[in-house]
N, C-alpha and C positions, 0 to 999 in steps of 0.2 A: 537777487534777493539776498545775497550776503551783505551787499553795500546797504540794501534796504535796511537790513536787521541791525546794522551796526547804526545808522542814522537812528534807527529808534531807540537804540540802546542809549546812544547820547542825548537824545531828547529826555530821554525819562531821568536822566541824571540831572539835567539842567532844571527839569522842573520839582524836582526835591531842593535843588540849590534856591531857586526861585521861591519857593515855599518857604524856605528857613529865613532867608533875609526879608521877603516880603512881609513876614510876620513879624518880624523884629522891628522893621522901620515903621510899621503901623502899630507899634504896641499899645501906644496910648487908646487906641479904639478898637476895644475888645472884638465888637462882632467881625468889623473887616479883618482884623487879624484871625479871626476863627475861619472865616470864610478863604480867606488867602493861603492859610496853611493848609487846610485839609483839603479844598478842593485840588491844589497843586498835588498834595500826597496821592489823592484819588487818582488823578489823570497820570501821575507817575507811575503808580502801581499797575495802572491799567495798560500803558504802553510797554512797561518791563516785562508784565504777562504776555502781551504780544511777541515781543522779542524771543522770550524763552520758548514760545511754541513754534515760532519761525525756526530756529536754531534746533530743535528737537524734531520737528518735521524734515527739514532739509538734512540733517545730521551734518551741518558744515558749520565748524567753529568760526566764531568772530573774534579777532583782536583790535583794541584799540589804545593806541599810546598817549598817554595824557600830558606826563611831565617827566622830564629827565631830571632826577633829582641831584644825583650825584653819576660819576661816569659810569660805576657799576648798580646803581639804585636807580631804576626806572619804575615809574607807577604808570603801569599797563594793565588794563582790563582783558581777560582771555575768557570767553565764554565758550566753553567745552561741553559736552553732553551732562557730565554730572553738574557742573556750574548751573547750565541751562534747567537743569530739572528743580534744583534750590531755589534759582531765580523765580521759577514759577510759583513755587511754594510762598517766598518770601510776597511776592508782588500780588498774589491772589487775596492772603489774607490783609496785606496793606490797603487792596481798595476797600474791603468792607470795613475795616477799622476806622478809615478815613470818613466814610460815611456817618459812621457810627458817632465819631467824634465830635462832628458839627454839631451835635444835639446834647453830647454827654458834657463837654466844656462849657456850656452856658452855665453849669452849677458855680464855675470858677469865676464868673462876672464879678468884679468888683471885690473879689478876695485874693486872687492871684495874678501873675501877669500871663493872659491868655497867648499873648504874642511870643513870649518866651517859651512857654509850653508847646505852642505849635510850632515854633522854629527847632526846640529839641528833638519834636517827634520825627520830624523832617530829616534832621541830621541823624538821626538814628536809625532810620530805614536805611540812608544813604549808605551809612557806617557798615551795615549788614549786609548790604548788596556788594560794597567794597569786599568784605571778608570772603565771601564765595564766588569772587571774578578776578582778584589781583593774582598775578602769577609770581609773585616775587616774597621772598620770606619777611623782608624789611617792610615792605608796604603792607604785607599782611598781618604784621605784628603791629603797624601803627594803626591800621583799620581795626583789629581786634581791641587794641588798649581804647579807641574813640569808642568803639562799640561800648565797651564795660563802663568809661566814664560817662557817657551821655546816658547810657541806662541807670548808672547810679544817680546822675541829677534827675532823672526823672521820677525815679524811686522817692528821692528827698524833697518832692512838691510841697509836701505838708509837714515840713521840716520841724514846725512849732508843736508838733507831738513827739512825746517821748520815744514812744514804740516805734515811730518810723525813724528816727535818729539812731537807734539802735539796730534797727532793720538795715539802715544803709551801712552802718559801720561793720557788721557781719557779711554784708555781701561784698562791700570794697575788700575787705580782708579776703574773703575766700576767690573772688574773682584773681584777684592778684596772686595769690597762691598757686592758682592754676596756671595762672600765664607764665609764672617763673620755671615749670616744667616743660611749658610749650617753646619757652625761649631756648633751655638747655638741649631740647630734642634736635631744633634747628641749629644748634651750634654744634652739634656732632655731625649733623649732615654736612656743614660747612667746612670742618676739618678734614672730611673724608673727600669732597668734591673740590673744594676750594673756590666753591662759587655759591651764589646766594638765591639764584633764581630756580624757580620749580621744576622748570625741564632740564636742569642737571642735575637737581636731586633724581629725578625720574631715570636718567640715561645712565647714572652711576648706580642704580639701585642692584644690578647685576654683580657689582664689584664688591660691596660692602660685606664685612664679615659677619658671621653668623651672631657671633657676640654683640656688635654693634646694633645689628638689626634688633636683637632683644631688648639691648638698653633703650634704643629709641623708640620702640612699641611700648614699653612701659611708663616711659617719662610721657610721651605723647597721650596713653591712655588717661593716665592720672590728670594730665594738665587739661585735657578737653573733655573728660569726664566730669571734673569740677563745676565745668559751665554748663554741662547738660545737665547735671542735678543727680547723678547717680549716687545710689547710697553706698557707703556713708559719707559723701562728701556733698551731700544735698541740703545740708543745715540754713544755707541761705534762702532755699526756696520757699519754704512755708513764713519766712520773714519777710522778704523782700517783695512778693506779688501781693500780698494782702495790703501790703504799705503803699504801694503805687496806684494812681488813678487806674481805674479798671481798664481804659483802652490801652494804656501803657502796659498794664498785666496781660492784656490779651497778646500784645505783640511779643512781650517778653516769653510768655509760655508756649506761645504757639510757633513763633518763628526763631527768638534768638537762641534758645536751647537747642533749636535744628542747625545752627552754624557749627555747634560741636560737632555733631554726628557728620556732617559735611568735612571738617577737619579731620576727623577719625579715619572716614572712608579716603581723603586724597593722603593721608600719610602712609596708611595699610595698602592700600591698592595700587598707587602710583610710585610713591617714594620706596616701598619696601617691597613691592610685589609679593604680599603674602610672606607666610613664613612657618615656623612650628607648629606642631600641632596644640601645645599647649596654650598659645595666644588665645584660638579659638576656646578654649577652656575655660581660660581667666575671663574673657568677655562675657561667655555664656553664664558662669557661675555669678558674676557680679550682676548681670541681666536678671538671673533669677531671685537673687537676693532683692534689687531694687523693687521688680515687679510685687512681689509677695509683702515686705516690709512697708513699700510706698502705699499700698493699698491699705493694710492694717493700721497704719496711723492714720489714713485719711478717714477711715469707718469712725474713729472716735472724735472728728471732728464736728463741732457746731456752727464755726464758722464757714460760710460759703468758699471763700475765695482761699481760706487755708486749704479746705478740703481739695479745690481745684489744684492747688499747687501739689499736695501730695500725690494727686492724681496723675501729673506730670512725672513725678519720679518713677511711677509705676509704668508709666507709657514710654517712659526712657528704656526700662526696664525691658519690656518687652520689645524695643528696637533694637538692643543691646543682645537680645536672645536671638534675633534673626541675624544679627552682625557676626555673632559667637558661631551659628551654625553654619554661616556662609564662609567664615574662615577656616572652620574644621573640615568643610568639603572641600574647599581649596586645597588643603594640606594632603587630603586624601587624593587628590586628582580626581575630583568627581564634579566635571564644571557644570552640566545640567542642574545639579541639586546647588550646587554655589550659586547659580544664577536664580535661582527658585528662591532661597533665601533672602539674597540682596533685593530682590524684587518685592520680596514680603516688607523687609524693613524700610524700603522707599516708599512703598504704597504706603506703609503705617506714618511714616514721616508726614506725608500729604493729609492723610485721614485725621491724624492726632492735631496738625495744625489747624485745620477746618473745625473741627467739634471744638476742641479746646478753646480757640479763638470765640466760638459762637457762646460755650458754656461762660467764659469770662465777661462777655458782654451782657450776657442774662445776668450773673451775679451784678454787673454794674449798675443794670437797670434796676434791679430791687434795692440795690443801695440808693440811686439815685431817687427814687420814688419813697422810699423809707428810713433813709438815712442810719440803717443798720444791716450789718451782715449776719448777725446771729440768728440762726434758724429757728431758736426757742422764743425770739420776739415777734415771728411773724405768724403765719397760718393764715388761709383764707385767700391769698392774693389771686388766685386765678379767678375770682370775681370781679377783682379790680383792674388786673393786668393779662387780659386771656391771651393775648399775642405774645406776652414775655413769656406767658406759663407754657403755650404750645413749643415756643421755639426753645425754651430750656430743656421740656422733655425730649425734644428730638434730640438736641446734643447730648442729653444723659445716655438716651436710650443707644444711640451710637457709642457711647462711652462704654457702656455695659455691653456692646457688642451683640445687640439683638439686629435680626435682619430684619428689614432690607436695607438698614443702614449701611455707611461706609466702614464704620470701624469693624463690622463683621469680616468683611470681605478679607481685610489685611492680616486681622487675626487669625482667620481660617487658614489664609496661606502662612503664618509665621506655626501655627499648630501643625499643618502637614509638612513642614520642614525639619520641625523637632521629632516628629515621628518616624521620618526618613532618616535621622540619625541611629534610630533604633533598628529599623528594616534594612538598610541599604549600608551601613558600614558593619563589617565582618569583625567586631570586637565586642565581648562580652561588656566591658566596661562603656562603650560608648552607646550599648543597647539598654543598659540599665539607666544612663544618664539622660539619654532621649526620653524614656518613658517617663522618669522623675521631673524631667523639664514640661513634658507635655501636661502631666499632672498638675504641676506649679502653675502652669498658664490657665488650666482649668479653676483650680483654686482662686486665682485672682481675678478670673471673669465672674464667679459666684459673688465674691466680697464687693467687687465694684456695681454689681446690679444691688446688691442689698444697700449699699451706700447711696445709689442714685434715689432709689424710691425712701431711703431715709430724710435726704435733701430736699426733693422734690414734695414729698407728702407732708412733711413737716412744715415746708414755707409755703406751699402753695395751695395746700387742702385742708380741709376742717374749718374750722372757726378761728377768726383772727384772736391774737392772745393780747394785743397791746395796741394803743392808738396809733401807732407807728404804722400797723397794719390795716388798721381801718380808714386811715387816711390817704391810703396807697393810691395813684392814679396811672393810667397806662402811660408811658413815655412816649415823647416826641416821635414823628414819621419818621424823620431820617433815623433816629436811633433803631425803628423797628426795621427800616429798610436795609441796615447794615447787617442786623442780625437774620432777617430773611434771606440774605443773599447768601451768608453761610450756611443756614438750614438747606435750602436749595443745592448747595453742593454736597449736604451729608446724604441728601438723597439721591441725586445723581450719580456720583462716584459711587454710591453702594449699588444701584440697579443698571449703571452701565461701568461696570467695572475693565471693559475692553478699551475705554478713552484713556483711563490711568496706564493700563498695562502698556500701550503702545507708547506712552513717554518714559515708563521705567525700562522698556524694553532697550532704548537706545543707550542709556548708561550700563546696564547689566550686559548687554553685547559686548561694550567696548571693552570689559574687564575678562567675561567668561567666553565669547565668541560663541555664545548659544542663543538662539531667537525665543522669547516666550511672548507671543502676540496672541492676541483674543480678537473676536469680534466683538461689537460694541457692548451686546447683552451678555457675553460670554466671558468668564474669567477662565482660560485655558492655559495651565502652568505647564503640561508635558505634551510635546508633541510625539513623542515614544509611545505613550501610554494613550493619549487621548483623554484623560480626565477632564473635567470641565463642570463649572457651576454657573447659572444662571438665576439670580434673584430677581430679576425681572421677571422671568418665567415663573417661578415659582410664586412671585407675589401675584400673578395674574392668577394663575392655578387656584390660589387661597381663596382669592376675593372671586372668583367662578364657582367655587364649593359653597363659599358664604352666601352668596346670593341663590344659589340654588337651594339651599336648607333653608333660607328665608321664604321663599316662593312654596316651598312644600308645606312648610309650617303655617304659613297664611292660608293654601288652599285647604289643608287640615282641620286648623283651629278658626280660623277665621280672623276677622281684625280684632286686636287686642284693646281693652279698655283700661287704661293706667288711671289709678288713683293717687295723688300724692299727699300723706299725711307727716305730720311731725315725728321724728325718731323718739320710740317710747323709750324714758328712762325711767322707770320705776316709780313714774309719778311726780319726780322732781325735773326742773328745767335743766337743760343741757349747758353747761357753762366751759370756756375755754380749758379752765384748769383741769377739765376732766381727761383731757386728751393726751395722747402719747407726745411727749416731746422728743426731740433728737436724742437727747441724753439717755433715755428711758428705751428709746428704740435699739442703740447700739448697745445696752447693757449686756445682753447675752455674750456677745462678740468680746467685750472688754473683758468678762470675766475669765471666758477660754484661753485669751490671750494675755493674761493679767500680768505676766512676770516679764511678758515684752513690753506692756504700756507702763510697768513700774506704778502700778495703781494704790492710791491711798484713800481708802474710805472713812468717813467720819458721820457717825449719826447722834444727833442731838434730840433727845425726847424730852419736851418742855410738859410738865403738868406733874401731879399728884400721883396719879396712877398709871401705871406703866403699861395695861393692855387697855386704857382709856385715855390716851395721852391728849392734850390740847393741840400739840403740834409737834410732828416730826420731821426734821431738817435732816436730808441727806444729802452730803458733800462728795464729790468724787473728783478727786485730782490724778493726773497722769503724767508722769514723766517718762518720756521714752528712754529705753534702755540704751540706747545708742550715745543720747545726750549724758545719760549719767555715768555711765561705764567707759566711755571712750573722750568725749569732750572733755568732760569735766577733771578727768585726772591729767589731760594733757595742758589744760589752762592752768591748773594747779601748779603742775610741774614747770610752766614756761613763767610764771610769775615768780616763783620760787627761785628758780635760776636768775630771773632779771634781776630780783632784789640782791642775790649774791653778786651778780656783775657790779651793780650799783656802788659797790664799795668802792671800786676803780675811780669812780665819778665822784669824789666824796667833797668837792670845792675848796679843796686845800692847795694854795699855789706851789708849796712845798713839792707835794706828791707830783702835781704833773710836771715842774722842773725835774723831777728825779726820773719820770717816764720819759721826759726828752733825752736826757743823758743816757740814759740806759739804750734807748732806740739807738742814738749816735754812734754808741761803744758798737752795740751788736752790728749796725752798718758796716762800721771802719773794720770790724775782725771780719767780715763777709766779704769784703772787697779787696783786702789786703794781697 
């Protein structure tokens, strides 16, 4: 079985390589390049997911040595339980996105090189797989850098737009900012172990001084947190994701940012073996901040893809809350609770990948059909795009953690972990923190539900507001199949949580030596207390009660007679301008948190009489407090410092000669 899994993994890598080069070779034939690129990535994802399931089910790691780059630098793939779990997540989403892309990239025929786009997508997926499977720090950094550069090029596909170029610039700066911190953390580990491979880092963990562990933790947290999109290092997320083609956005938001979660788990649990209590407090605090602020910024958005990007920051916050709780329980030697929190975060990693991939594909379908992402320019799409509407609604309900969809199960487990901070740790501080964290998670859920209602209601319900919406048509079959695949995942992993629990258990067990398994329809987090939940059972009971009520009503009242008439509007016809827009829907929330949003209002009243104006124009501009109070002063300071340093580079030859002479004198004095 181990050899079979190894061969499958190698086959998946070759399929992605074949897709990349095949699409490039036939780039002049757009249709052929499209089919080659995305069929290969579809098969590669399918084979990769099978490999991951085999490794997780047999609990046997596999190792593939690909290339001896130098004597101490070997490109070697090692798939252990943690790698296998993330390989399953990446591969599963890749399968659905590849199917969707077959239809979506037809939009680029004759406009962009489809071969280049398909090749980039295959190499991007390959680089993500490399990040989560290589076991050497140098090859990890090479794969990490390739992943960042390839995603940057994919973001810049529509580089003729000024906003895309700006988004690409912010993304490349932030991603390299994070990479610097990751490199520093690996260099410190190399300094103490004198080795570069991950196994040496793991073996030397017990001998590292506490101060070194603390520094490595902070560096890796900033480095990986930047890629994950945690607040306040999230500024690239709402810019890069909307700028990229929608199938690329789906991959970036659903799986690329999860590679950062993998990196954090690898460093904290393998290289450092856990640490001080304050580690968990820091991660938990940033998680709460990201979750609450992420969705607060998302509520204000009328751009569907920007809303989804902010929602990713919010979900990364939820994952960090699980990670923080897990680190806290580990520091207090509570292995069962630590395993529960780790299970919750791993479960949410999978769930977020599925429903966020689905939502980005849904937003891409709207963009494909209407050529706009602004929900205020849409309306009534459910009549023209019923399949897309249903898939988007399923993804949205999972995002809002409504049962029986998968988002509910992982948030429920995270909620339970946070409450155990209050009930199981004998410290007044943690009792308070646990309660506040649980309350923050509840507030986040309420805001997400409101945001989903706003996005779906404004875009898909009521009357079409513009010709874009009136002319919309349902997207091609392959795009619907891609979305349908993930929509099935949303339902299956919610109703049958035991399937996911069996996979997360192998990873959690390897770190905490505690088993958290469940039957197919049961989520059983604790063996010692026997607590369990079955959404499948709840759903069956709910529908049984519903059918019973309908039968009782039918028997007592009889068959109903329905009459359909136009909505009464005081004798005037209904027009789209009477509808609630996205802005008006979120206005009360914006007013409550106006200091955070930095709202600027302007009301223009046109006409001779104030109480009987001809027209009232209401403008609302938001400027997030993080950007105005943190990033702008930093940018101004950096620019000011750079301008001062520019005096050194004044273009004067005499000055440069003087620098050289001074340098020589200093060096001579140094070595004398």
